[in-house]
Structure formats: C-alpha cells, structure tokens
C-alpha angles and dihedrals in degrees: 000000000000118000120234101241091202090070121075120246114262090242089060095057122091113232116246118197117211128192115214141163114272090241092059092046089054090050091051091047092052092046092048091052091048091051093042092240138122117259088251092053091047092052092047094048091050093048090049090052092049090056092046090052092050089051091050091050091051090050093048090050091049090050094047091050090051092052091050091049091051092049091050090051092050092046092050090051090053092245095124133068102217094208092052091044091053094052092046090052092048091049091048090050091050090050092048092050093049090049091052090055094047 
C-alpha cells in the first residue's frame, strides 16, 4: 500500500492524551471498527471533518450576507419591487426546505 506523502509519519507526531467518558470511548471504538480504522485515525478524521464543516458554515454565512448587501443596494437604487422580492424569497425558501428533506 502506498503512503500518502502529504501526511506526516506517525513517529513525527506528538502524542496527545485525551480523557473521555467510557460511553464516548465505546462509540469511537465502534465507529473505528466500522470504518476499518484505528481509534486514533477515527478521532483525527472526525476532527478534520468538524473543521471543514465550520469553514463551510462560515462560507455560507459570508455568501448569504453578500446576497443581502446586493439586494439592499438594488432596493436603494429603486431596482427592486419589494412585494415581488418577498414572494421570490419565500418561494426560494420553500424550495430549499423541500430539497433538504429529499
């Protein structure tokens, strides 16, 4: 099996002890077995995902704020009909909610 050269060698990583409730340790152990990983690899993978998700949330919030700023600029310039904009936004929200459930 080829090693991913972007990852440091285990011998180059400082150990980091973590105290956790036995129930959580059991859940991590079960997840690690299900994913065919060591417990350490499972913990690292889950931490990496949590940071990726936080970055995604920050990006989504930035995009949403940019859209609102653009809408405000258009409204102030008289380029938007507020009644039409409200119905479009409601329709978009309904579509987004139905896509999330699907």
